[in-house]
C-alpha positions in Angstrom: -15.0 19.7 2.3 -14.0 18.3 -1.0 -10.4 17.0 -1.6 -9.6 20.1 -3.7 -10.8 22.4 -0.9 -8.7 20.5 1.6 -5.6 20.6 -0.6 -6.1 24.4 -1.1 -6.5 24.9 2.7 -3.4 22.7 3.4 -1.3 24.7 0.9 -2.4 28.0 2.6 -1.6 26.7 6.1 1.9 25.6 4.9 2.5 29.0 3.2 1.6 31.0 6.3 3.7 28.7 8.6 6.7 29.2 6.4 6.0 33.0 6.0 5.8 33.5 9.7 9.0 31.6 10.4 10.8 33.9 7.9 9.3 37.0 9.5 10.2 35.8 13.0 13.8 35.3 12.0 14.0 38.2 9.5 15.0 35.9 6.7 12.4 37.0 4.2 15.1 38.1 1.7 16.7 34.6 1.7 13.8 32.7 0.1 11.3 33.0 -2.7 7.8 34.4 -2.8 6.4 31.1 -1.5 8.8 31.2 1.5 9.9 27.7 0.5 12.3 26.9 2.1 12.0 29.0 5.2 15.1 29.8 7.1 15.6 30.2 10.8 18.9 30.9 12.6 19.9 27.2 12.6 17.5 25.4 10.3 16.1 25.2 6.8 12.4 24.4 7.0 10.3 22.9 4.2 6.8 21.5 4.6 5.1 18.6 3.0 1.4 18.2 2.1 -1.1 18.1 4.9 -2.8 14.8 5.3 -6.4 15.1 6.4 -7.9 12.3 8.5 
């Protein structure tokens, strides 16, 4: 995979992780369309870029 493809895949992974956290804790209405940050009952969750090795 090229660097651009890895960056795109990493962005999608982060997006769906944050989205599912919001859905699990029913906090969809507390964040923006990118679910960044994601909120749980006790935490505010942000994600950084994925580093491919």
